[in-house]
DRENVEXKE-326686 format. One record per residue (C-alpha): residue in three letters; x, y, z. Coordinates in Angstrom, 3 decimals, always signed. Layout:
N
+------+----------+----------+----------+
| rest |       px |       py |       pz |
+------+----------+----------+----------+
|  ALA |        X |        Y |        Z |
...
+------+----------+----------+----------+
END
This chain:
259
+------+----------+----------+----------+
| rest |       px |       py |       pz |
+------+----------+----------+----------+
|  MET |   -3.376 |  +32.117 |  -45.641 |
|  LYS |   +0.272 |  +32.038 |  -44.561 |
|  HIS |   -0.725 |  +33.502 |  -41.204 |
|  VAL |   -3.355 |  +30.800 |  -40.674 |
|  LEU |   -0.861 |  +28.081 |  -41.635 |
|  PHE |   +1.757 |  +29.489 |  -39.266 |
|  THR |   -0.781 |  +29.636 |  -36.430 |
|  CYS |   -1.837 |  +26.023 |  -37.018 |
|  CYS |   +1.786 |  +24.819 |  -37.062 |
|  LEU |   +2.552 |  +26.736 |  -33.862 |
|  ALA |   -0.515 |  +25.284 |  -32.133 |
|  LEU |   +0.520 |  +21.797 |  -33.235 |
|  GLN |   +4.039 |  +22.284 |  -31.860 |
|  ILE |   +2.685 |  +23.499 |  -28.518 |
|  LEU |   +0.265 |  +20.565 |  -28.308 |
|  THR |   +3.030 |  +18.104 |  -29.150 |
|  ALA |   +5.338 |  +19.611 |  -26.524 |
|  GLN |   +2.588 |  +19.352 |  -23.932 |
|  ASN |   +1.945 |  +15.728 |  -24.848 |
|  ASN |   +5.585 |  +14.673 |  -24.605 |
|  VAL |   +7.418 |  +13.720 |  -21.413 |
|  GLU |  +10.867 |  +15.184 |  -20.807 |
|  ALA |  +13.798 |  +13.076 |  -19.592 |
|  LYS |  +16.684 |  +15.123 |  -18.156 |
|  LEU |  +20.083 |  +13.412 |  -18.060 |
|  ILE |  +21.496 |  +13.349 |  -14.533 |
|  LYS |  +24.420 |  +10.950 |  -14.662 |
|  SER |  +26.076 |   +8.309 |  -16.830 |
|  TYR |  +27.782 |   +5.179 |  -15.487 |
|  ASP |  +30.354 |   +2.975 |  -17.178 |
|  VAL |  +29.204 |   -0.638 |  -16.971 |
|  ASN |  +31.529 |   -3.541 |  -17.720 |
|  ASP |  +30.336 |   -7.144 |  -17.511 |
|  GLU |  +27.600 |   -6.631 |  -14.935 |
|  THR |  +23.927 |   -5.912 |  -15.555 |
|  ILE |  +22.204 |   -3.667 |  -13.015 |
|  ILE |  +18.584 |   -4.674 |  -12.354 |
|  SER |  +17.491 |   -1.886 |  -10.003 |
|  PHE |  +18.414 |   +0.400 |   -7.114 |
|  ASP |  +16.731 |   +0.467 |   -3.698 |
|  ASN |  +15.853 |   +3.494 |   -1.539 |
|  PHE |  +19.312 |   +3.400 |   +0.021 |
|  GLY |  +21.093 |   +3.551 |   -3.332 |
|  ARG |  +22.251 |   -0.065 |   -3.281 |
|  ALA |  +22.444 |   -1.680 |   -6.696 |
|  TYR |  +20.951 |   -5.074 |   -7.542 |
|  PHE |  +22.885 |   -6.652 |  -10.392 |
|  ILE |  +23.784 |   -9.860 |  -12.262 |
|  LYS |  +27.272 |  -10.983 |  -13.201 |
|  ASP |  +28.090 |  -14.385 |  -14.713 |
|  ASN |  +24.577 |  -15.630 |  -13.837 |
|  VAL |  +25.103 |  -14.731 |  -10.154 |
|  PHE |  +22.734 |  -12.278 |   -8.447 |
|  TYR |  +24.295 |   -9.566 |   -6.222 |
|  ILE |  +23.381 |   -6.691 |   -3.938 |
|  LYS |  +26.111 |   -4.070 |   -3.822 |
|  THR |  +26.870 |   -3.517 |   -0.150 |
|  SER |  +29.851 |   -2.394 |   +1.912 |
|  PRO |  +32.361 |   -3.837 |   +2.527 |
|  VAL |  +31.371 |   -7.108 |   +0.786 |
|  ASN |  +28.648 |   -7.642 |   -1.824 |
|  LEU |  +25.869 |  -10.117 |   -1.039 |
|  SER |  +25.423 |  -12.844 |   -3.653 |
|  TYR |  +23.195 |  -15.765 |   -4.603 |
|  ASN |  +23.672 |  -18.432 |   -7.245 |
|  ASN |  +21.860 |  -21.611 |   -8.178 |
|  PHE |  +23.676 |  -22.934 |  -11.228 |
|  GLN |  +21.784 |  -26.252 |  -11.282 |
|  LEU |  +18.670 |  -24.306 |  -12.315 |
|  GLY |  +20.327 |  -22.895 |  -15.439 |
|  ASN |  +20.275 |  -19.266 |  -16.549 |
|  LEU |  +18.335 |  -16.581 |  -14.717 |
|  THR |  +15.349 |  -15.508 |  -16.828 |
|  SER |  +14.067 |  -12.594 |  -14.739 |
|  ILE |  +14.532 |  -10.934 |  -11.346 |
|  ASN |  +11.906 |   -8.888 |   -9.516 |
|  THR |  +13.130 |   -6.663 |   -6.655 |
|  PHE |   +9.924 |   -4.656 |   -6.130 |
|  ASN |   +9.603 |   -6.140 |   -2.622 |
|  PRO |  +13.200 |   -6.229 |   -1.275 |
|  LEU |  +12.092 |   -8.551 |   +1.535 |
|  LYS |  +10.800 |  -11.106 |   -0.976 |
|  ILE |  +12.910 |  -10.912 |   -4.119 |
|  ASN |  +11.917 |  -13.444 |   -6.765 |
|  LEU |  +14.282 |  -15.103 |   -9.229 |
|  PHE |  +12.734 |  -16.971 |  -12.169 |
|  TYR |  +14.529 |  -19.852 |  -13.891 |
|  LYS |  +12.362 |  -20.595 |  -16.910 |
|  ASP |  +14.296 |  -23.627 |  -18.158 |
|  PHE |  +13.462 |  -25.447 |  -14.918 |
|  ASN |  +10.045 |  -23.819 |  -14.403 |
|  THR |  +11.140 |  -22.697 |  -10.936 |
|  VAL |  +11.040 |  -19.521 |   -8.818 |
|  ILE |  +13.311 |  -18.818 |   -5.848 |
|  ILE |  +12.190 |  -16.320 |   -3.179 |
|  LEU |  +15.019 |  -14.518 |   -1.321 |
|  ASP |  +15.049 |  -12.189 |   +1.673 |
|  ASN |  +16.971 |   -8.902 |   +1.802 |
|  ARG |  +20.173 |  -10.761 |   +2.768 |
|  LEU |  +19.728 |  -13.088 |   -0.239 |
|  ALA |  +18.918 |  -16.066 |   +1.943 |
|  GLU |  +16.521 |  -18.511 |   +0.294 |
|  ILE |  +13.008 |  -18.410 |   +1.785 |
|  TYR |  +10.991 |  -20.499 |   -0.675 |
|  LYS |  +11.591 |  -22.627 |   -3.709 |
|  ILE |   +8.562 |  -22.960 |   -5.993 |
|  ASP |   +8.925 |  -25.811 |   -8.459 |
|  PHE |   +5.919 |  -25.535 |  -10.776 |
|  ASN |   +6.754 |  -28.932 |  -12.253 |
|  ARG |   +5.588 |  -30.491 |   -8.973 |
|  MET |   +2.304 |  -28.593 |   -8.796 |
|  SER |   -1.008 |  -30.336 |   -9.237 |
|  PRO |   -2.249 |  -29.345 |  -11.695 |
|  TYR |   +1.059 |  -28.660 |  -13.436 |
|  ILE |   +1.722 |  -25.006 |  -14.378 |
|  ASN |   +3.987 |  -24.193 |  -17.327 |
|  VAL |   +5.152 |  -20.644 |  -16.559 |
|  SER |   +6.545 |  -18.131 |  -19.058 |
|  HIS |   +6.492 |  -14.871 |  -16.993 |
|  VAL |   +6.606 |  -14.095 |  -13.254 |
|  SER |   +6.111 |  -10.929 |  -11.196 |
|  THR |   +5.668 |  -10.101 |   -7.494 |
|  GLY |   +2.185 |   -9.990 |   -5.950 |
|  ASN |   +0.818 |   -8.994 |   -2.556 |
|  ASP |   +1.301 |  -11.087 |   +0.603 |
|  ASN |   +2.719 |  -14.476 |   -0.418 |
|  THR |   +1.647 |  -14.382 |   -4.048 |
|  LEU |   +3.163 |  -14.276 |   -7.507 |
|  TRP |   +1.572 |  -13.224 |  -10.765 |
|  VAL |   +2.406 |  -16.011 |  -13.228 |
|  PHE |   +1.475 |  -16.477 |  -16.868 |
|  ASN |   +0.347 |  -20.041 |  -17.582 |
|  GLN |   +1.477 |  -20.457 |  -21.174 |
|  ASP |   -0.354 |  -23.765 |  -21.721 |
|  LEU |   -3.708 |  -22.195 |  -20.801 |
|  GLN |   -2.746 |  -18.699 |  -22.101 |
|  ARG |   -3.910 |  -17.008 |  -18.940 |
|  LEU |   -2.608 |  -14.931 |  -16.040 |
|  GLU |   -2.912 |  -16.414 |  -12.542 |
|  LEU |   -2.349 |  -15.080 |   -9.026 |
|  PHE |   -0.526 |  -17.912 |   -7.269 |
|  ASP |   -0.154 |  -18.278 |   -3.476 |
|  TYR |   +3.170 |  -20.068 |   -3.039 |
|  LYS |   +2.653 |  -20.758 |   +0.678 |
|  SER |   -0.631 |  -22.621 |   +0.266 |
|  GLN |   +0.252 |  -23.661 |   -3.315 |
|  THR |   -3.163 |  -22.544 |   -4.515 |
|  THR |   -4.383 |  -20.139 |   -7.194 |
|  ARG |   -6.213 |  -17.127 |   -5.752 |
|  ALA |   -7.336 |  -15.667 |   -9.080 |
|  GLN |   -7.530 |  -16.854 |  -12.680 |
|  ILE |   -7.820 |  -14.364 |  -15.526 |
|  VAL |   -9.795 |  -15.028 |  -18.702 |
|  PRO |   -7.363 |  -16.463 |  -21.308 |
|  VAL |   -5.855 |  -13.947 |  -23.733 |
|  GLN |   -5.704 |  -14.545 |  -27.468 |
|  SER |   -2.239 |  -13.093 |  -28.141 |
|  TYR |   +1.330 |  -13.941 |  -27.206 |
|  PRO |   +2.614 |  -12.505 |  -23.859 |
|  LEU |   +5.612 |  -10.170 |  -24.129 |
|  ASP |   +6.157 |   -8.790 |  -20.621 |
|  LEU |   +4.677 |   -8.747 |  -17.123 |
|  VAL |   +5.112 |   -6.205 |  -14.282 |
|  SER |   +3.249 |   -5.556 |  -11.038 |
|  ASN |   +3.093 |   -3.871 |   -7.664 |
|  PHE |   +1.087 |   -4.774 |   -4.563 |
|  ASN |   -2.191 |   -3.542 |   -6.063 |
|  TYR |   -2.068 |   -4.065 |   -9.825 |
|  CYS |   -0.568 |   -6.179 |  -12.568 |
|  TRP |   +0.172 |   -5.151 |  -16.175 |
|  LEU |   +0.347 |   -7.808 |  -18.891 |
|  LEU |   +1.724 |   -6.762 |  -22.273 |
|  THR |   +0.765 |   -9.006 |  -25.178 |
|  GLU |   +1.296 |   -8.646 |  -28.923 |
|  LYS |   -2.190 |   -7.137 |  -29.305 |
|  TYR |   -3.004 |   -5.380 |  -26.023 |
|  LEU |   -1.754 |   -3.965 |  -22.743 |
|  PHE |   -3.953 |   -5.280 |  -19.914 |
|  MET |   -4.144 |   -3.868 |  -16.384 |
|  TYR |   -5.674 |   -6.031 |  -13.618 |
|  ASN |   -6.348 |   -5.340 |   -9.940 |
|  TYR |   -5.366 |   -7.623 |   -7.063 |
|  PHE |   -8.638 |   -9.567 |   -7.401 |
|  GLY |   -7.970 |  -10.361 |  -11.053 |
|  ARG |  -10.522 |   -7.907 |  -12.449 |
|  LEU |   -9.705 |   -6.079 |  -15.671 |
|  VAL |   -9.142 |   -2.360 |  -15.010 |
|  LYS |   -7.781 |   -1.168 |  -18.367 |
|  LYS |   -7.186 |   -2.533 |  -21.878 |
|  ILE |   -5.176 |   -0.569 |  -24.454 |
|  GLU |   -4.213 |   -1.610 |  -27.976 |
|  ASN |   -0.540 |   -2.437 |  -28.400 |
|  ASN |   +0.940 |   -0.400 |  -31.244 |
|  GLY |   +4.332 |   -2.092 |  -31.366 |
|  TYR |   +5.460 |   -1.983 |  -27.730 |
|  THR |   +7.670 |   -4.890 |  -26.604 |
|  GLU |   +8.677 |   -4.190 |  -22.973 |
|  ILE |   +7.206 |   -2.450 |  -19.936 |
|  SER |   +8.220 |   -1.123 |  -16.530 |
|  GLN |   +6.191 |   +0.607 |  -13.828 |
|  TYR |   +6.625 |   +2.998 |  -10.915 |
|  ASN |   +3.866 |   +4.324 |   -8.657 |
|  GLU |   +1.347 |   +2.785 |  -11.111 |
|  ASN |   +2.753 |   +4.790 |  -14.036 |
|  VAL |   +3.878 |   +2.625 |  -16.947 |
|  ILE |   +6.907 |   +3.013 |  -19.232 |
|  LEU |   +6.757 |   +1.166 |  -22.569 |
|  LYS |   +9.485 |   +0.473 |  -25.119 |
|  LYS |   +9.024 |   +0.447 |  -28.903 |
|  ASN |  +12.181 |   +0.051 |  -30.975 |
|  ASP |  +14.617 |   +2.566 |  -29.436 |
|  LYS |  +11.939 |   +4.888 |  -28.069 |
|  LEU |  +10.271 |   +4.996 |  -24.654 |
|  TYR |   +6.677 |   +5.997 |  -23.914 |
|  TYR |   +4.776 |   +7.033 |  -20.794 |
|  LEU |   +1.297 |   +5.996 |  -19.637 |
|  GLY |   +0.245 |   +7.933 |  -16.542 |
|  LYS |   -1.562 |   +6.360 |  -13.616 |
|  ASN |   -4.964 |   +7.831 |  -14.421 |
|  GLU |   -4.444 |   +8.315 |  -18.158 |
|  ASP |   -5.446 |   +6.440 |  -21.305 |
|  ILE |   -3.155 |   +8.317 |  -23.687 |
|  ILE |   +0.412 |   +7.071 |  -24.196 |
|  ARG |   +2.985 |   +9.877 |  -24.600 |
|  GLN |   +6.520 |   +9.697 |  -25.957 |
|  ILE |   +9.448 |  +10.343 |  -23.608 |
|  GLN |  +11.935 |  +12.790 |  -25.093 |
|  THR |  +15.298 |  +11.036 |  -24.869 |
|  PRO |  +18.452 |  +11.436 |  -26.995 |
|  ASN |  +18.784 |   +9.211 |  -30.058 |
|  LEU |  +20.410 |   +6.099 |  -28.637 |
|  SER |  +20.069 |   +2.348 |  -28.722 |
|  ILE |  +18.093 |   +1.103 |  -25.714 |
|  ASN |  +19.311 |   -2.354 |  -24.735 |
|  ALA |  +17.362 |   -2.347 |  -21.461 |
|  PHE |  +15.655 |   +0.072 |  -19.073 |
|  PHE |  +14.097 |   +0.260 |  -15.616 |
|  VAL |  +12.569 |   +2.875 |  -13.305 |
|  THR |  +13.393 |   +3.366 |   -9.609 |
|  ASN |  +12.096 |   +6.180 |   -7.409 |
|  GLU |  +10.784 |   +8.118 |  -10.434 |
|  THR |  +14.226 |   +7.922 |  -12.037 |
|  LEU |  +14.635 |   +6.307 |  -15.453 |
|  TYR |  +17.723 |   +4.204 |  -16.173 |
|  ILE |  +18.662 |   +3.250 |  -19.738 |
|  TYR |  +21.341 |   +0.788 |  -20.859 |
|  ASN |  +23.156 |   +2.004 |  -23.963 |
|  ASP |  +25.794 |   -0.594 |  -24.897 |
|  GLU |  +28.272 |   -0.369 |  -21.988 |
|  THR |  +26.760 |   +2.755 |  -20.410 |
|  LEU |  +23.951 |   +3.089 |  -17.867 |
|  GLN |  +22.334 |   +6.515 |  -18.115 |
|  GLN |  +20.219 |   +8.056 |  -15.366 |
|  TYR |  +17.339 |  +10.439 |  -16.229 |
|  GLN |  +14.866 |  +12.477 |  -14.224 |
|  LEU |  +11.363 |  +12.271 |  -15.700 |
|  LYS |   +9.296 |  +15.460 |  -15.999 |
|  THR |   +5.598 |  +15.097 |  -16.815 |
|  ASN |   +3.181 |  +17.958 |  -17.508 |
+------+----------+----------+----------+
END
């Protein structure tokens, strides 16, 4: 009986180890009063300080500010040639090029019909994924033609986070995680078991629940826990398959290993 119990416990440990994703610490950075958003392929950091957006370059950092629009709500640097800055208080998105010159200003207050936006993420071509909080639905908005290319069926739960790449968009709500393709068709729907934030890289999704991170592979339906040290996770992002975690005043860099 003891032998059987031992065998079952060992099998369970092996299965659990196989299901988990390892995060190996590479480096730790001291961070003062700046918040790093992401890194690009050349190692340049995108960061915010005192509500000003910067790209760390040599010898002088590039910067952009628009104080009349209030506080920055979110920044999406997925496409470095069309960076989008969302100012929720003024229902406005600013599109910047890679030198932080303003390309477009999208004031949703002036749209007809009016769009009350709560979340924004980068789309393909000249589009943005926006969540229309009055109609409780996700929309693919073309900011050049000021038209909506796709409208998703309204969701029945509160939106928590929104991320995307050129091909797909992931909407996290209180009840479900939805994945849509570029045409607005539902690809995947997974029950939300307490996740509050998401990030993506190469169509793999990282989810946060309390102070734990979880991994959903590109072609998987099972969410696996990422093995990280016990620490408070204030924020996180993924760049080039590298996971970055804010822990108070420290930014820690991890290499993800999936089985």
